[in-house]
PLY file of the C-alpha trace (Angstrom):
ply
format ascii 1.0
element vertex 418
property float x
property float y
property float z
element edge 417
property int vertex1
property int vertex2
end_header
-1.31 -28.42 10.17
-4.10 -27.16 7.80
-3.55 -23.12 7.69
-6.84 -20.94 8.17
-5.20 -18.70 5.76
-6.21 -21.48 2.82
-9.63 -20.82 3.51
-9.81 -17.27 3.48
-12.85 -16.36 1.38
-12.71 -12.05 1.87
-11.48 -10.30 -0.91
-7.73 -9.72 -0.98
-6.85 -6.10 -0.91
-3.62 -3.95 -1.34
-3.45 -0.57 -0.15
-1.25 1.99 -2.75
0.85 5.06 -2.07
1.54 7.90 -4.58
5.02 9.58 -5.07
6.58 12.44 -5.86
4.48 14.73 -8.27
0.72 13.82 -6.69
1.09 17.27 -4.24
-1.26 20.32 -4.92
-1.97 23.03 -2.87
-5.12 21.87 -0.40
-4.23 18.48 -0.05
-5.34 16.54 3.27
-7.56 19.54 4.13
-10.60 18.07 3.85
-9.41 14.89 5.44
-8.28 17.10 8.27
-11.61 18.91 8.92
-13.25 15.41 8.84
-11.07 13.81 11.18
-9.16 14.51 14.56
-6.75 11.74 13.77
-5.77 13.47 10.47
-5.82 16.54 11.87
-3.12 15.45 14.53
-1.30 13.68 12.39
-0.03 16.90 10.74
0.60 19.06 13.46
2.93 15.86 14.48
4.68 15.84 11.35
4.76 19.89 11.72
6.58 19.32 15.23
9.15 16.92 13.89
9.99 19.09 10.96
9.83 22.12 12.45
7.60 23.35 9.61
3.88 23.82 9.43
2.54 21.47 7.39
-1.09 22.76 7.12
-0.14 25.83 5.93
2.19 24.69 3.51
-0.01 22.35 1.83
-3.55 24.41 2.23
-2.35 27.65 1.87
0.84 28.03 0.25
2.00 28.58 -3.30
2.50 25.18 -5.79
6.20 25.92 -6.68
6.97 26.22 -2.67
5.22 22.72 -2.27
6.51 21.13 -5.31
10.54 21.49 -3.95
11.52 17.94 -3.08
12.13 18.62 0.48
8.47 19.65 0.83
6.58 17.53 -1.05
8.10 14.32 0.21
6.51 15.22 3.72
4.20 16.30 2.70
2.65 13.11 0.72
3.82 10.88 3.03
1.86 12.73 5.45
-1.26 13.05 3.61
-0.63 9.24 2.60
-0.08 8.04 6.45
-3.15 10.08 7.66
-5.52 8.56 5.14
-4.43 5.02 5.87
-4.85 5.60 9.85
-8.05 7.39 8.92
-9.29 4.19 6.63
-8.13 1.49 8.93
-9.81 3.02 11.90
-13.34 3.93 9.76
-13.69 0.21 8.37
-11.37 -1.81 9.48
-9.76 -2.98 6.69
-6.33 -4.77 7.27
-4.55 -4.73 3.97
-3.20 -7.95 2.24
-0.18 -6.11 0.82
1.38 -2.22 0.56
3.26 -0.53 -2.47
4.11 2.40 -2.88
5.68 4.31 -6.44
9.65 5.53 -5.26
8.88 7.94 -2.42
5.47 6.33 -1.28
7.47 3.03 -0.67
8.90 4.93 2.44
4.59 6.04 3.07
4.09 1.93 2.83
7.11 0.98 5.13
5.71 3.93 7.60
2.08 2.26 7.03
3.47 -1.00 7.87
5.34 -0.50 11.61
8.36 -0.26 9.90
9.65 2.79 10.85
8.27 4.98 13.21
6.14 8.13 11.46
7.99 11.21 12.77
11.09 9.11 11.96
10.03 8.80 8.32
9.07 12.43 7.85
12.00 14.10 8.70
13.82 11.43 6.62
11.70 11.66 3.39
12.28 15.49 4.22
16.32 14.57 3.95
15.55 12.61 0.85
14.43 15.28 -0.88
17.16 18.10 -0.03
19.58 14.95 -1.07
17.97 14.48 -4.64
17.60 18.26 -4.88
21.15 18.95 -4.94
21.42 17.12 -8.25
19.10 19.77 -9.77
22.40 21.42 -11.23
22.71 18.51 -13.17
21.62 18.55 -17.03
19.09 16.44 -16.74
15.70 15.72 -17.98
12.73 12.80 -18.20
10.45 11.87 -20.54
7.50 9.59 -20.54
7.34 7.12 -23.48
4.04 5.66 -24.56
4.61 2.54 -25.75
4.59 -1.40 -25.53
7.80 -1.43 -27.32
10.30 -2.02 -24.19
13.01 -3.41 -25.92
12.93 -0.68 -28.81
13.35 2.05 -25.18
16.23 -0.37 -23.81
18.29 -0.57 -27.11
18.06 2.89 -27.71
19.04 3.89 -24.17
22.31 1.50 -24.57
23.22 2.38 -27.60
22.90 6.56 -26.76
25.01 6.62 -23.52
27.97 7.06 -23.96
31.29 8.79 -22.54
29.69 11.93 -22.04
26.33 10.66 -20.65
23.67 8.63 -20.04
20.27 7.57 -20.10
18.78 4.77 -18.80
14.94 3.74 -18.29
13.67 4.87 -14.81
10.17 4.00 -13.93
8.13 0.60 -15.69
4.94 2.36 -15.15
2.40 0.60 -17.04
2.21 -1.48 -20.51
1.76 1.56 -22.37
4.06 3.91 -20.30
7.72 3.87 -19.79
9.97 6.80 -18.46
13.62 7.59 -19.18
15.68 9.93 -17.08
19.65 10.79 -17.75
21.47 13.48 -19.26
19.63 15.47 -21.01
21.80 15.74 -24.68
21.91 12.08 -24.53
17.92 11.30 -23.58
16.46 13.97 -26.45
18.67 11.80 -28.71
16.44 8.47 -27.22
13.10 10.64 -27.51
14.21 11.93 -31.08
14.13 8.44 -32.64
11.32 7.19 -31.02
9.40 10.17 -32.32
11.22 9.67 -35.75
9.40 6.19 -35.23
5.66 8.04 -34.31
6.29 6.96 -30.91
4.93 9.20 -28.15
7.36 11.27 -26.03
6.26 13.57 -22.80
9.00 15.91 -21.03
8.07 15.74 -17.30
8.37 18.87 -15.18
11.12 17.24 -12.79
13.64 18.94 -11.07
16.35 16.33 -11.70
16.63 13.03 -13.64
15.83 10.47 -10.76
16.11 7.06 -10.61
19.06 6.91 -12.62
23.00 7.09 -12.19
23.05 10.43 -12.14
21.32 10.58 -8.84
24.70 8.40 -7.29
25.27 11.46 -5.06
22.09 11.27 -3.49
21.90 7.92 -3.04
25.38 7.81 -0.83
24.27 10.84 1.09
20.97 8.95 1.85
22.95 6.23 2.83
24.63 8.23 5.50
21.45 9.54 7.02
19.68 6.33 7.04
22.10 5.04 10.02
20.39 7.54 12.18
16.91 5.36 12.13
16.01 2.37 13.06
13.98 0.12 11.61
11.60 -2.82 12.19
10.11 -6.08 10.17
6.86 -4.73 8.06
3.87 -6.14 10.28
2.41 -6.00 6.70
3.86 -7.16 3.44
5.61 -4.41 1.46
6.42 -4.28 -1.82
10.50 -2.82 -2.92
10.88 -1.30 -6.25
13.81 -2.98 -6.53
12.98 -6.50 -6.60
8.95 -6.01 -6.99
8.67 -8.52 -4.18
8.09 -8.32 -0.28
10.61 -7.06 1.95
11.95 -10.12 3.51
13.37 -8.58 6.63
14.15 -5.05 8.59
17.88 -5.97 7.67
17.44 -5.00 3.62
15.76 -2.18 4.17
17.82 0.57 3.98
19.64 -0.71 1.71
16.82 -1.43 -0.84
15.72 2.39 -0.01
19.33 3.20 -1.26
19.35 1.26 -4.44
16.10 3.02 -5.35
17.02 5.95 -5.79
19.59 5.31 -8.70
17.38 1.92 -10.00
14.39 1.69 -11.87
10.51 1.53 -10.66
9.29 -1.67 -11.62
5.84 -0.53 -10.91
4.44 -2.89 -13.52
5.83 -5.69 -11.66
4.99 -4.91 -8.67
1.35 -4.89 -9.56
1.97 -8.07 -11.42
2.93 -9.84 -8.15
-0.14 -8.53 -6.63
-2.60 -9.98 -9.01
-0.65 -13.28 -9.31
-1.72 -13.16 -5.32
-5.03 -12.77 -6.14
-5.34 -9.51 -5.10
-8.89 -8.19 -5.95
-9.00 -4.61 -5.63
-6.79 -1.65 -4.10
-7.00 1.57 -2.04
-4.70 4.72 -3.42
-4.08 6.24 -0.12
-2.66 9.70 -0.99
-3.18 13.16 -3.15
-4.15 12.48 -6.46
-5.47 9.02 -8.45
-2.02 8.15 -10.62
-1.80 5.21 -9.68
-5.57 4.03 -9.88
-5.26 5.24 -13.89
-1.97 3.03 -13.92
-3.60 0.30 -12.39
-6.24 0.13 -14.94
-3.65 0.08 -17.69
-2.47 -2.70 -16.00
-5.15 -4.97 -14.76
-8.22 -3.14 -15.32
-9.79 -6.33 -13.57
-8.60 -5.30 -10.20
-10.71 -2.36 -9.01
-8.81 0.27 -7.91
-10.61 3.51 -5.11
-8.91 6.56 -5.16
-9.59 7.77 -1.59
-8.49 11.72 -2.76
-11.10 11.18 -5.41
-14.80 12.61 -4.28
-17.10 9.68 -3.51
-14.79 6.73 -4.08
-14.56 7.01 -0.02
-18.47 6.42 0.51
-18.20 3.21 -2.78
-15.50 1.74 -0.79
-17.57 1.46 2.09
-20.34 0.59 0.33
-17.74 -2.12 -1.45
-16.51 -3.49 1.39
-19.69 -3.89 3.26
-21.57 -5.65 0.93
-18.06 -8.08 0.70
-18.53 -8.73 5.04
-19.91 -11.96 5.71
-22.35 -12.40 8.21
-20.40 -13.74 11.52
-22.32 -16.34 12.73
-22.30 -17.91 9.43
-18.73 -17.22 9.29
-18.59 -19.04 12.93
-19.96 -22.26 10.93
-17.42 -22.23 7.92
-14.89 -22.11 10.29
-16.12 -24.60 12.79
-16.79 -27.17 9.74
-13.35 -26.42 7.84
-11.47 -27.55 11.09
-9.79 -30.41 10.62
-10.79 -33.16 13.27
-8.65 -35.15 15.83
-11.53 -36.23 18.22
-12.80 -39.72 17.36
-14.96 -40.05 20.70
-18.62 -40.08 19.40
-20.08 -38.81 22.93
-17.39 -36.04 23.27
-17.90 -34.63 19.51
-21.70 -34.87 19.82
-21.36 -32.74 22.84
-18.34 -30.39 21.91
-19.08 -30.13 18.00
-22.55 -31.25 16.84
-24.47 -29.69 19.76
-22.57 -26.31 19.77
-22.64 -25.98 15.68
-26.75 -26.89 15.93
-26.65 -23.73 18.24
-24.97 -21.28 16.02
-27.53 -22.66 13.01
-30.51 -22.12 15.01
-28.58 -18.46 16.33
-28.15 -17.78 12.55
-31.98 -18.03 11.81
-33.49 -16.78 13.93
-31.13 -13.58 12.54
-32.11 -14.09 9.26
-35.42 -14.16 10.09
-35.84 -11.25 11.87
-34.30 -9.69 9.09
-31.06 -8.26 11.09
-27.41 -8.30 11.93
-26.45 -9.98 15.14
-26.21 -8.16 18.23
-22.33 -8.25 20.44
-23.53 -10.45 22.57
-25.04 -12.74 20.12
-21.67 -12.83 18.38
-19.58 -12.87 21.46
-22.04 -15.99 21.94
-21.25 -17.34 18.77
-17.37 -16.96 19.24
-17.49 -18.78 22.05
-19.37 -21.77 20.58
-17.01 -21.48 17.32
-13.79 -22.34 20.11
-15.85 -24.91 22.05
-15.91 -26.65 18.27
-12.01 -25.94 17.65
-10.98 -27.01 20.94
-13.18 -30.48 21.15
-12.07 -30.74 17.13
-7.97 -30.63 18.50
-7.17 -27.25 16.67
-3.89 -26.21 17.74
-4.03 -22.86 19.22
-1.39 -21.37 16.56
-4.56 -22.21 13.95
-7.47 -20.85 15.95
-5.65 -17.50 17.14
-5.68 -17.37 12.46
-9.44 -18.21 12.55
-10.60 -16.16 14.91
-8.31 -13.00 13.48
-10.15 -13.80 10.12
-13.53 -14.56 11.55
-13.36 -10.67 12.82
-11.74 -9.73 9.41
-14.11 -10.99 7.04
-17.30 -9.90 8.76
-15.55 -6.41 9.58
-15.76 -6.86 13.26
-12.11 -6.59 13.50
-12.13 -2.96 15.29
-15.06 -3.07 16.60
-15.49 -6.41 18.87
-12.79 -7.57 21.31
-12.98 -11.90 22.29
-12.27 -12.55 25.32
-9.86 -15.51 24.25
0 1
1 2
2 3
3 4
4 5
5 6
6 7
7 8
8 9
9 10
10 11
11 12
12 13
13 14
14 15
15 16
16 17
17 18
18 19
19 20
20 21
21 22
22 23
23 24
24 25
25 26
26 27
27 28
28 29
29 30
30 31
31 32
32 33
33 34
34 35
35 36
36 37
37 38
38 39
39 40
40 41
41 42
42 43
43 44
44 45
45 46
46 47
47 48
48 49
49 50
50 51
51 52
52 53
53 54
54 55
55 56
56 57
57 58
58 59
59 60
60 61
61 62
62 63
63 64
64 65
65 66
66 67
67 68
68 69
69 70
70 71
71 72
72 73
73 74
74 75
75 76
76 77
77 78
78 79
79 80
80 81
81 82
82 83
83 84
84 85
85 86
86 87
87 88
88 89
89 90
90 91
91 92
92 93
93 94
94 95
95 96
96 97
97 98
98 99
99 100
100 101
101 102
102 103
103 104
104 105
105 106
106 107
107 108
108 109
109 110
110 111
111 112
112 113
113 114
114 115
115 116
116 117
117 118
118 119
119 120
120 121
121 122
122 123
123 124
124 125
125 126
126 127
127 128
128 129
129 130
130 131
131 132
132 133
133 134
134 135
135 136
136 137
137 138
138 139
139 140
140 141
141 142
142 143
143 144
144 145
145 146
146 147
147 148
148 149
149 150
150 151
151 152
152 153
153 154
154 155
155 156
156 157
157 158
158 159
159 160
160 161
161 162
162 163
163 164
164 165
165 166
166 167
167 168
168 169
169 170
170 171
171 172
172 173
173 174
174 175
175 176
176 177
177 178
178 179
179 180
180 181
181 182
182 183
183 184
184 185
185 186
186 187
187 188
188 189
189 190
190 191
191 192
192 193
193 194
194 195
195 196
196 197
197 198
198 199
199 200
200 201
201 202
202 203
203 204
204 205
205 206
206 207
207 208
208 209
209 210
210 211
211 212
212 213
213 214
214 215
215 216
216 217
217 218
218 219
219 220
220 221
221 222
222 223
223 224
224 225
225 226
226 227
227 228
228 229
229 230
230 231
231 232
232 233
233 234
234 235
235 236
236 237
237 238
238 239
239 240
240 241
241 242
242 243
243 244
244 245
245 246
246 247
247 248
248 249
249 250
250 251
251 252
252 253
253 254
254 255
255 256
256 257
257 258
258 259
259 260
260 261
261 262
262 263
263 264
264 265
265 266
266 267
267 268
268 269
269 270
270 271
271 272
272 273
273 274
274 275
275 276
276 277
277 278
278 279
279 280
280 281
281 282
282 283
283 284
284 285
285 286
286 287
287 288
288 289
289 290
290 291
291 292
292 293
293 294
294 295
295 296
296 297
297 298
298 299
299 300
300 301
301 302
302 303
303 304
304 305
305 306
306 307
307 308
308 309
309 310
310 311
311 312
312 313
313 314
314 315
315 316
316 317
317 318
318 319
319 320
320 321
321 322
322 323
323 324
324 325
325 326
326 327
327 328
328 329
329 330
330 331
331 332
332 333
333 334
334 335
335 336
336 337
337 338
338 339
339 340
340 341
341 342
342 343
343 344
344 345
345 346
346 347
347 348
348 349
349 350
350 351
351 352
352 353
353 354
354 355
355 356
356 357
357 358
358 359
359 360
360 361
361 362
362 363
363 364
364 365
365 366
366 367
367 368
368 369
369 370
370 371
371 372
372 373
373 374
374 375
375 376
376 377
377 378
378 379
379 380
380 381
381 382
382 383
383 384
384 385
385 386
386 387
387 388
388 389
389 390
390 391
391 392
392 393
393 394
394 395
395 396
396 397
397 398
398 399
399 400
400 401
401 402
402 403
403 404
404 405
405 406
406 407
407 408
408 409
409 410
410 411
411 412
412 413
413 414
414 415
415 416
416 417
């Protein structure tokens, strides 16, 4: 069977979700003021957490918001609310989802792998477990260099019986983060600075994504037994593997591993590029991931939904890429493999309805307008007749009609009667 997925001509897209550190006082307020859906989601999260999330995010102080047990559910809620608003308003269907650290849980929530209320409770616990490591004399530094091997070699040299240091984040081609015991981390930093490589300490409560987080990972492993996961409805990239989750069964295991293993963000972005993703949308507070993508792959356009003006730019960009509904019907009709060799039947079931489609599209273009809802329904029915006559299997027809709605921007606006 010839797959319609091979014939998709809309731009592939990915949604990106930031992690802890992106929070700021006021995040989500403008969104909730403009969207009842977003406001209700903040209320749902508040009920699940027994915490006034709106007050925390909008009226609290940054120190309280930055506490891991507060920041993690606040960021996830903001990200999920943006996702819901965006998909409702523009009807976008992402091809991939990817989140940085905590953002991976936001991505799994948006993909339907875990219920929203469960997700906010889970990340609150995750934040609490990570906070228990605050007593550890640890540190994290961002290192600005392309020389990854140098960093890796120094980390191995400076790990000893008294402490460890390792790479915790592969953020971009020019930024890598190291974590571990402060003394060991400082020795690596000193060696790098002697080589005139810039290093910057990160203001974090604990050394994340390294072996020092093992106690938090163990607690998270037990906590995850209280939740049910489903297979993601949209491919979600794992920070541990830089590949999409293969099944629901591996979600808990990979989330536990993520706490102590490095975030492979560069490889995740490379995966998206190889998958021919042409643009991304960052959903969550700030625009850190937008900046990282620009450093890694400047040719991939990134919109930050929290950035002033970007939602309007995204809407204009998406609408400009939509294909006229009747034109897409014609393209899908022509590309379908034919198994009908009865000339009379082919004339009646393929040629005649195709000519009707072309006449309808010519009329729409001559009037300088978009097709009406009835014209689109009529066009879809003509396409159905053509596909049936050509002997197109039901599963392939379903893919073609899904792409028809997506490629024309009608996914959330038009319901087909078949």
